[in-house]
C-alpha positions in Angstrom: 0.0 0.0 0.0 1.2 3.6 -0.6 2.4 5.6 2.4 -0.3 7.5 4.3 1.7 10.7 4.7 3.5 13.0 2.3 7.0 11.5 1.5 8.7 14.6 0.0 9.8 18.0 1.0 7.3 20.9 1.5 7.4 24.1 3.6 6.4 23.4 7.2 2.9 24.8 6.9 2.1 23.1 3.6 3.4 19.7 4.9 1.3 20.0 8.0 -1.8 20.8 5.9 -1.0 18.1 3.4 -0.5 15.4 6.1 -3.8 16.3 7.7 -5.4 15.8 4.3 -3.5 12.6 3.7 -4.9 11.3 7.1 -8.4 12.2 6.0 -7.9 10.4 2.7 -6.7 7.3 4.6 -9.6 7.4 7.0 -12.2 7.7 4.2 -10.5 5.1 2.0 -9.5 7.4 -0.8 -5.8 6.8 -0.2 -6.3 3.0 -0.4 -8.2 3.0 -3.6 -5.1 2.4 -5.8 -7.1 1.6 -8.9 -8.7 5.0 -8.8 -5.2 6.6 -8.2 -3.8 4.8 -11.3 -6.9 5.9 -13.3 -6.4 9.6 -12.4 -2.7 9.4 -13.3 -3.5 7.8 -16.6 -6.2 10.4 -17.4 -3.7 13.2 -16.6 -1.1 11.8 -19.0 -3.7 11.3 -21.7 -4.6 15.0 -21.5 -8.2 14.2 -20.4 -8.4 17.3 -18.1 -6.0 19.8 -19.7 -3.7 20.1 -22.7 -0.6 20.7 -20.6 0.9 17.3 -21.4 1.0 18.2 -25.1 4.0 20.5 -24.3 5.9 17.7 -22.4 8.8 17.5 -24.9 8.7 21.1 -25.8 9.4 22.2 -22.2 10.9 19.1 -20.6 13.0 17.4 -23.2 16.3 18.9 -21.9 15.8 18.0 -18.3 14.6 14.4 -18.9 17.3 13.8 -21.5 19.8 14.7 -18.7 18.2 12.2 -16.4 18.1 9.5 -19.0 21.8 10.1 -19.9 22.8 9.9 -16.3 20.8 6.7 -15.8 22.3 4.8 -18.7 25.9 6.0 -18.2 27.9 2.8 -17.7 25.0 0.5 -18.5 25.8 -1.8 -21.4 22.7 -2.4 -23.5 24.5 -3.5 -26.7 22.9 -6.5 -28.3 20.4 -6.8 -25.4 16.6 -7.2 -25.4 15.3 -4.3 -23.3 11.9 -3.3 -21.8 11.3 0.4 -21.0 8.5 0.6 -18.4 6.6 3.9 -18.4 8.3 5.0 -21.6 6.4 8.3 -21.8 7.4 10.2 -25.0 10.3 7.9 -25.6 13.2 10.0 -24.2 14.9 7.0 -22.4 13.8 4.5 -25.1 15.5 6.5 -27.9 18.7 6.7 -25.9 18.7 2.9 -25.3 18.3 2.3 -29.0 21.2 4.7 -29.8 23.3 2.9 -27.3 22.9 -0.4 -29.1 19.8 -2.2 -27.7 19.0 -4.9 -30.2 15.3 -5.2 -29.4 13.3 -2.7 -27.4 9.8 -2.9 -26.0 8.3 0.5 -25.1 5.4 0.3 -22.6 3.2 2.9 -21.0 -0.2 3.0 -19.4 -1.2 6.2 -21.3 -2.2 5.7 -24.9 -1.3 9.3 -25.7 2.3 9.1 -24.3 2.8 5.7 -26.0 1.6 7.3 -29.3 4.1 10.2 -28.9 6.9 7.6 -28.2 6.0 5.7 -31.4 6.0 8.9 -33.5 9.4 10.0 -32.2 11.1 6.6 -32.6 9.7 5.8 -36.0 10.7 9.3 -37.2 14.3 8.3 -36.3 14.1 5.4 -38.7 13.8 2.5 -36.2 11.5 -0.2 -37.5 9.1 -2.7 -36.0 11.8 -5.4 -36.3 13.7 -3.6 -33.6 11.0 -1.8 -31.6 7.7 -2.9 -30.1 5.0 -0.6 -28.5 2.6 -1.9 -25.9 0.1 -0.3 -23.6 0.8 -2.0 -20.2 0.3 -1.6 -16.5 3.6 -1.6 -14.6 2.0 -3.8 -11.9 1.4 -6.6 -14.5 4.0 -6.4 -17.2 4.0 -9.5 -19.4 2.4 -12.9 -19.7 3.5 -16.1 -21.5 6.9 -16.1 -19.8 8.3 -13.2 -21.8 11.6 -11.9 -20.3 14.3 -9.4 -21.0 18.1 -8.9 -20.7 17.5 -5.4 -19.2 14.6 -3.5 -17.8 14.8 0.3 -17.7 12.4 2.9 -16.3 12.6 6.7 -16.2 10.8 8.7 -13.4 7.9 6.2 -13.0 8.2 4.8 -9.5 7.3 8.0 -7.7 4.0 8.1 -9.7 2.7 4.7 -8.9 0.9 3.7 -5.7 2.1 0.1 -5.3 5.8 0.8 -5.7 7.1 -2.5 -4.2 4.8 -4.4 -6.6 6.1 -2.5 -9.6 9.7 -3.1 -8.7 9.0 -6.8 -8.1 7.3 -7.0 -11.6 10.4 -5.4 -13.2 12.6 -8.0 -11.4 10.3 -10.8 -12.3 10.6 -10.3 -16.1 14.4 -10.0 -16.0 16.4 -13.0 -17.3 19.1 -14.4 -15.1 22.1 -11.9 -14.9 19.7 -9.3 -16.3 20.0 -5.7 -15.1 17.4 -3.3 -13.8 18.2 0.5 -14.1 15.6 3.0 -12.9 15.4 6.7 -12.1 12.9 8.0 -9.7 11.9 11.1 -7.6 14.0 12.0 -4.6 12.5 13.8 -1.6 13.2 17.3 -2.8 12.0 16.7 -6.4 10.0 19.7 -7.6 9.2 20.7 -4.0 9.0 24.5 -4.8 6.4 23.9 -7.6 4.4 21.4 -5.5 4.4 23.8 -2.5 3.2 26.7 -4.7 0.5 24.6 -6.3 -0.8 23.4 -2.9 -1.0 27.0 -1.8 -2.9 28.2 -4.9 -5.5 25.4 -5.4 -8.8 26.1 -3.6 -8.8 23.6 -0.7 -12.5 22.8 -0.8 -11.9 20.8 -4.0 -9.2 18.5 -2.6 -10.3 17.8 1.0 -9.6 14.1 1.6 -7.5 13.7 -1.5 -4.1 12.1 -1.1 -2.2 13.2 -4.2 -0.7 10.4 -6.3 3.0 11.2 -5.7 5.4 9.3 -3.6 9.1 10.5 -3.8 11.5 8.2 -1.9 15.0 8.2 -0.3 17.8 6.1 -1.8 17.7 3.8 1.2 14.0 3.0 0.5 14.7 2.4 -3.2 17.6 0.1 -2.4 15.3 -1.8 0.0 12.7 -2.3 -2.7 15.3 -3.7 -5.2 16.8 -6.0 -2.6 13.3 -7.2 -1.5 12.6 -8.0 -5.2 15.6 -10.4 -5.1 18.1 -8.3 -6.9 21.8 -8.2 -6.0 24.6 -5.7 -6.5 22.1 -3.0 -5.7 23.4 0.5 -5.9 21.9 4.0 -5.9 23.1 7.4 -6.7 21.5 10.8 -6.0 21.7 13.5 -8.6 20.4 17.0 -7.8 20.4 20.4 -9.6 18.2 23.5 -9.7 16.6 25.0 -12.8 16.0 28.7 -12.9 13.2 30.2 -15.0 12.9 33.7 -16.4 9.6 34.2 -14.5 7.1 32.3 -12.5 4.8 31.8 -15.4 7.4 29.8 -17.3 8.2 27.8 -14.2 4.5 26.9 -13.9 4.3 26.0 -17.6 7.2 23.6 -17.3 5.7 22.0 -14.1 2.2 21.7 -15.6 3.6 20.1 -18.8 5.8 17.5 -17.3 3.4 16.6 -14.5 0.4 16.7 -17.0 -1.5 18.4 -14.1 -3.1 15.1 -13.4 -4.7 16.4 -10.1 -7.1 18.3 -12.4 -9.1 15.1 -12.4 -10.2 16.0 -8.9 -11.4 19.4 -9.9 -14.8 20.3 -11.3 -14.4 20.3 -15.1 -15.9 23.8 -15.4 -13.3 25.1 -12.9 -10.1 23.6 -14.3 -9.2 26.5 -16.6 -9.9 29.1 -13.9 -7.9 27.3 -11.3 -5.0 26.6 -13.6 -4.8 30.4 -14.4 -5.0 31.2 -10.7 -2.2 28.8 -10.0 0.0 30.2 -12.8 -0.7 33.7 -11.5 0.4 32.6 -8.0 3.7 31.4 -9.5 4.2 34.7 -11.2 3.1 36.9 -8.3 5.3 35.1 -5.8 8.2 34.7 -8.1 8.4 31.0 -8.0 11.2 30.8 -10.5 13.4 27.9 -9.2 12.6 24.2 -9.4 14.7 21.5 -7.8 15.5 18.2 -9.5 16.3 15.5 -7.0 16.7 12.2 -8.8 17.5 8.7 -7.4 19.3 6.4 -9.9 19.1 2.8 -8.9 20.6 -0.4 -10.3 20.4 -4.1 -9.5 21.1 -7.4 -11.1 19.1 -10.6 -11.1 21.1 -13.6 -9.8 
């Protein structure tokens, strides 16, 4: 089950308010309804409640390419059959192909993101003989005994409720001696933008809602990999800060890469108004800095 309380950094006041809300969500059962959580996340990344996600690559390509490059540095994918779990628009997938993956399966729960991945990779000249695209749930990856030499995943674990189950699935589909390489959200990831958004959104719409986001420390990620039966488990923490010209541009970046999935909890006729209010808050309060806090984790199947 997902943690009851907020697992990342926030200002003291916002963390206090968030955790009261998390407790209410647990007491009412909202924080235990993981199927509903996954559905809301999926809807967000399919652009069901806003078009923010359509700017994912336009505004986030540089940052997520940096994460992907750091993740695969020193990982030998040459000649290997690889699965990318939560492939998104294909940033990590494309890098794996360029580094010599012989066969790649790109999987994502969101049909929209998977479609963007397909467009990007086919435009680079990679054919179906080398790349396969599948809509899949990270909690139930493959059937029929399908396995891979390597499983990679970029910034997915912090956005799924049953994190241990997802890591266990990734380990399950690895062949003996296969490698798992994942990046995920550290405790300080995007904390400034999260804090500002919590302050700006009218609280009456989110009472009893435990937002679907669970950043974790490196020690916790290492425990998950070891618990899944992997050996030679290692983690590395990579942090940096991005400065934006103004708060509006910081908000646009945050809304695009997060897909503003929490809009699924807002009244449809209020989403545009609340999004504008939140953007105005970023601008007025000069929220121009966003922290990246990334955990890179590796393990090998015995």
